[in-house]
N, C-alpha and C positions, 0 to 999 in steps of 0.2 A: 681521380679524385672528385667525390660529389660534395656538395654544399647544402645546407639546410637554411631555408629564409623563413621568418615569422612575420606574417601580416597582421596587425593587431587594430587597424583601422581601416574604414573603407577607402580603397583606391578605385581609380577609374580602370575600365576593362582594358584600355590600351597600355595602362601601366603595368597591369598584371600580365599582359600579353608579352611584355618584355621579358618578364621573369620565366614565364613558361616556355618560351623560344630558345631557352638555353636547356640544352639536354641533361646536363649534369646538376641541375638545382632541383631541390625538392621543396615545393611551395606549401606552407601550412598556413591557413588563415584561422585566427582566432580573435574575431570581431568583438571588442568590449570586453576582452579578458581582465578578469580583476586582479589587482597588484599581486595579491598572495599567490594567484595560480601562476602570474607570469614570472614571479620569482622562483617559483617551483620548476617551470619547464624551460626557462631562457638558457639553461646550461647545454641544452642539447641542439642549440642554433648557431650558425655561423654568422648570420645577419638577422637585424631587427629593422622592420619598416612601418613607420607609424606617419600619422598627420598631427592633429594638436590635441586629440582626445587622450592618447595614452602619454601618462607622465612616466619618463624613462629616468628613475631615481638611481642614487649611488648604489642603494641595496640591489636593485635590478642588474645594474653594471656589474657590480661584485659577483653576482650569482651566475652572470654570464660567462662560464669558464671558456668557452670556445668562441665568444663573441669576437668578430673582426670589424664589423660595420655597423652603424646605426643610421639608416637613412629616414630623413624628414621631408615628406611631399608637401614642401611649401618654403617659405622664406625664413620665418622665425624659428629659433631654437630654444625658446624659452622653457619648452616642456621636457627638455633633455639636460641633464647634469653633464656639461660638456668638460668640466674639470675634472670630474670622476671619471669619464671616458678617456680624456687625454692620459690621466694617470694609469688606466689600466691597458693602455695602448690599443685603445679601440678607436677606429676612426669614425668622426660624425661628418655626414654630409647633408646638404640641403639644394634646393632649386632655387636660386634667387631671381633667375632671369624669366622663369615661368609666368609670372604676373606683370612683367614691366609695361607691356603694351595695354593689357587690360586696366591697369590702374591709369595709365595716361588717357586712355579712352574715357573712362569713366570721370576723370576729372574735367575733360573737355565737355562730355555730355552735361556735367554740373554747371560749366560756365555759361554754355549756351541756355540751360534752363533759367539760370540765375538772371542773364542779361534780357530774356523775354518774358519771364513771370509764367513759364509754361505749367509747373504745377498747381500754383495759385488760379491760373484761368481754367485748367481742367477740372479742379475742384469745384469752382464755381458753376461751371457748366453741368458738372453732375449733379449739383444742387438745383438745377433748373433755372438758373440765371445766365441771360445771355448778356454780357457786358464787356464790350470792346473797348470802352474808353479808359477804364481802370488800369488796363494792362499794357499800356504803352512801354515798351522797352527800349533798348540801346542797341546798335550795332557792335560788333567786335573791331570791324576793320576801322583801322586809325587809332585804335586805343591803346593804351600802354600797359602791358602785362609784367608785372614784377614777379620773378620766381625766385623763392628762397630756398636754396638748396638744389644744386645742378647735378645729381646722380644720374643714374639711368633713367628713372621716371621723370625727373624734371627736364631733361634733354629732350625726352620724347614728347612732352608737353609743349616745349620751345618749338620744334619742329611744326606741330599742328598749329600753333598760334601764328606762325609765320605764314602758313598756308591760307590763313585768314585775313592776312593784311595787318597783324597787330605788331606793334613797336615792342620787342622783347628786351628786358634788362634782367639781369640776374646777379643776385648776391650768392656767394658760396666762398668760404675761406681759403678754398683751394683752386679757386678758377682763376687760372692763368689768362694773360691777353692772348696767347697763341690758341688756346682752346676756345675762349670766346669768338675769336675772329674766325675760327673754322666753323663754329656753329652760326656764326652770323648774328650774334647777339651783343648787347653792351653788358661789359662787366662793370658793377657798381658796388659800393659800401652799402651796408645794411641801410643807413639813414637816407641814401640817395634812393635805392630802391623803394623804400617806404614812401618817401615824399613824392616820386614821380607816377605812383601807380594809380590806373583807373580800375585795374584788377590785380588781386595780389593773391598768389596761390603759394602754399608752403609745402615743401618736399623734403625735409630734413628728417633725419632719426629723432627721436626723443632722447634727450641726454641732458646732463645737468646744465650744460651752456645752452640748449635750445628749450628748456621747460620755460615756458612763458616768455618766449622770444617776442611775440607781440602782445603787449600789455598796453596799460594807459597811457603811457609815455609815448609809444610808438603811434596809437591811434591818434593822438594830438598832433602828430607830425603829418598825418594824412590829408589828401585832398578830401573836401566834402564830397560825398556821393560815391567814394570808394566801394568796390565789391570785394569780398574776402571769400576765400576757398580753403578748406582743409579736408584732404582725403589721404593725409599721411599718418600723423599718430595725434590722438587726444592728448592735450597738454602744452603742445607747441604754441597755440594761441589761449591766452587767458580768456576763459569764458565769461567771468564776470566783467571784465574789462570790454569784452565785446559788446554785452548787454547795454553797458553804459554808453558805448559808442553809437549803437543802434538808436538808443533813445534821444542821444543828442544830434543825431542826424548826420554825423560823421560818416557812417557806413550805412549806404543805401540798401544793402543786402548781403546776405551770407549763405553759402552753401556748405554743409558739413555732413561728413560722411563718419567722422570719429569724434569721441568724446573723451573727457577725462574720466568719468565712470560710465562704464557699459555694463549691462545695457542702460540706455539713457532714457528711458521711458519717465516723462514727468520733468525732464530737463527744463529749465526756465526758458531757455532760448527757442524751444520749440513753440512759445506761444507768441512770439513775433511773426506777424504775418509775412515780413519781408525775409524771414529765414527759411531754406527749404534744406530738409533734413533726410538721410537715408540711415539705414542699420548697418553700417561698417560693410558696404557692398563692394567696396573698391575692386578686390581681386575675385569677385564672385561671377565668373563667366565659366561656361561648360569648357572653352579653349584653355583657360587657365588651370582648370583643375586637371584637365587632360595632360596640360604641358608639365606641371609640377610633378605629376605621378610617373609620366614617360622619362623624364630627366632624372628622377631621383632612383627609379628602378634600373635605368640604364648605368647610373654610377654605381650601383651595389654590384651589378653584374662585372663591370669592368675592374673594380677594386678586387672583387673575390678572385678574379681571373689574372690579378698581377698587373692590370692597365691602370694607368691614371685617370683622375677624373677631377676637372677644374674648380669645382666647388666643395672642396673638402674644408669644414669649418676648423678642424685642428689638425695637428701634425701626426705621424705615426711617431711612437716613442722610440728614443734613441737608445743605443746599446747601453748599458750600465756604464762602462767606463767612459764613453763620450759624454754622457750626461753630466758624470761627474766633473769633466773638464770644462765643458761649454756653460752649464748651468749658472754659475756665478757671473761670467761675463754677460750671458743673455739678461739676467735679472737687472745687471748695472744698466745695460743698454736701454732696456725699458724704461728704468728710472731717469736716465739722463735725456731720453726723448721726450717723457712725458714733462720732465722740469723745463727743458727748452721751449716746448710747445706752449707751456703756461707763462712764460716769460715773453715769448713772441706775440705782438699786437696786430700784425698784418696777415695778409695771405701768403701761405709758404710757396715759393716757386722751385725751390732746390734744397735738398738735404744731402749734407757730405757728412760721410761717417768714416773718421779717421781712426785705424788701428795702429799702435805701436806696441812692439815687443811681442809677448806671449801670444795674443790672439792671432797673430799672424801665421802662426805655425799651424793653425787648425782651420777647418772649413768655417768662414765668417758669416755664411748666409743665415743660419740660425739665429746669430747675435744681430745681425741686420734686420731681421723679420721682427725681433723683440724691440729693437729700437724704433721701427716704424710704427709698430703697434702703439708704443708709448706716445709717438707724435700723433697719429692720426685719432687716437681714441679721444682726444679732446674734443672732437666734432662728430666722430662716428662711432661712439661707444658701442652701441647695440650691434654694429655690422663686422666690427674688425676683429679678425682671427687671424692667426699667424699665418695660415696658408694663403689667405687672400690680400695681405697688405701691399705686395708688391703691384697686384691688379688695381687695387684701389689708388695707389699713388699714381699709377700709369694713367688712369681715367681722368683723375684730377689734374693731370698734366704736370706733375712734380717730377723734376729730374732728381734721381737718387745715384749718387757717386761714392764708391768706396775707394780709399787709399790706404796702403800699408807701408809703414816705416819701420826701421829697427828701432830699438828702446834708446831714448835720450832723456835727460833732465832728471835722472834720479830713480825713475820708477820701472819697474821691470815690464808692467803692462799698463796701457792707457787707451781708452776710447774717448775719442772727441767728436761730439755731435755739433754741427753747424748748420742753422736753418737760415736761409737767404730769401728775401722778399724783395719788392720794388723799392723800397726805401729803408730797409730795416735788415740787420744781421744779428744773430744771437748764437754764441757758442758755449757750450758746457762740456766739461771734460771730467771724467773720474777713473778711478783705478780700483782694483780688488787687492787688498792687502790679506796675503795668507794668514789665517788665525784671527783677522780683525775686520774681515767683511769689505764692503765696498766704501769708498770715500769720493766726495766731490772735491776736486782739486783745481777745478778753474771756472770762473764766470767772466765771459768775455775777456778782457785784458787783466782781470783781477785774479791773484793767486788765492785760493782759500784752501782750507783742509777741514772737513766737516763730514760727519756719518749722516747720511741721509734718513730722513724719518718721514712717516705717512703725512705729518703736518708740518709744514715750514713756513717762515715767514720772511721776506726779504725786503730791505729798503735801500733806496739810493739817496744820498743826501751829500751836504758839504760837510767836510771833516771839521768839526769844531766840538768843544767840550760839552758834556751834558746830555748829549743825544742818546746814549745808551739807558741812562737814568730814567729819562722821560720815556722812552719806549716800554722799559720795564715797570714803570708805574701804571701805564694803561693796561698792560697784560696782567699785572696784579690785581687792579680794580676789576677785571673781567674773570678772575680766578684761573688765569692761565699761567702754567708754570714753563719757564724756559729750561728745556733740556740741555742744550749746548748753544754756543755762540760762535761766529767767526766774524771779523772785521776786516775789510780789504780796502786800501786805499792806494792812489797812484803816487802821491805826494801830500806831505803835510800841509793840512788847510785846504786841499784840492777834493775833487769828487771822490767819494767813498761809497761803499755798500757794506750792509750788516744781513748775515744770514744766520737765521735762527731755527733749531728744531723745538718745537713747542708739543706739550703732552696732549692737546686737544685741539680741535678745530678754532678757528678765529672768525669771528662773526664780521658781516659788512660793517657794522656799527664800530667795531674794535679797529678795524682796518682804517676807516676814516678818522677815528680819534687819534691813532699814532699818527695819521698824515697831517692833522691839525695841530697836535701837541709839540711835534718835532719839526715842524715845517719842512716836511720830506718833499722831494722832488717826485717821487713814486714810492708806492708801497703795494707788494704782491703777496697775496696769501697763496700757498701752492699745496696740493694734495698730491701725493705720489703713491704708486702702486706697490706698496710694501706691507706685507702682511704683519 
């Protein structure tokens, strides 16, 4: 049996060689093909290989009647409709390891350039000025480097910093003491990492939680003279706040490779002489371009020949009868995982997923993967896919445990998710009721019974009259309707919680108004992955 592979973006010769080496593959290159022509011809191919130029839309995927694999020679898959591919049973693969070293090296090059004013001195000399006194720099040795986000790239930056004699501190929600000790670094809270830094570099994905992770409040915590680097994603650092910190002398210099809006020509930060800037070059090396092309080409070959590939973005579609059984539990698991993660306020060290009753009769791995995606997506929304969640959890040092029990307590099926950290534990449980969908039935030691919605509000308070009315008044003034509500309490007059499904999102101002009006111990607004 032979396979046909369509390549629509330029790939390195080494990557193409991986394809041509297989005797049963026919390779067709249509570089820069139009969307209309791609829709017309894609049905004749078993695999599609792209970089970032080709936009693989739902229309293209639907036209690919023989399509088995879409390979992206790079990390991001923003140009591929992964949901449509998954629905069509098409595997999507990428090459996340290909640019790890390249980006880490680039970050360190920027750090050295920032410390020694190399770009500024170079430009001055090119202008014919010999000025040694203006460009006195600082050594890296003995300085405190804080790394925000300790994934693959952050860990490689830490290794290089240690070789230069720097003291490395890292903040990552999933960094465990065991992993920190193994890497020879200090684990810290976000505030601790910010306050102690002489140099600070960010290596998190861009998500709701990390957007403007560094803003005015954080800059005012920093040592005067701190130096800032962003070679990860534009938007993690608030660019307006960075400009103010530079003007105030809090930040001595910044090195930026990424920006909130790209191309960044005319970006106000470029006018600061103490800012060095590059046009998103972090992954731009010959080696990285070769590595990602070779990796993804080999992945396409392996998958077409029935072998596994570790960087599959989605999962192969289940048989219809399996999907019908597992999909409701997988959906419930993702909702419970997301709910628990948003209640949890520290770093997760252990995840326990307990199955009771009906789920124990089936393979629970798809359910557990969905549950982990719900948990990890709080911080890794751009990167978390079903096939990679176990690997991400392992890399973050999170212990994942499954337990299976017979049904008890009146429900034929229960999924219970417990997150455990150094000083905190959160448990959320739910069930699937035939004909009625999923229900949340437990939060910590409180029994509840409520249908989860995409927007939910939860409060912790003392059980006393008038609480519900005060909360309702604040939401009413904000034009927010309560769809359903549950109140749980241990004893009359004791600790209690209130869980509400609301019709639309709740602003931070409304959350604070509820906290103030009802004298709440805690108020949390929760968004759940429910269509």
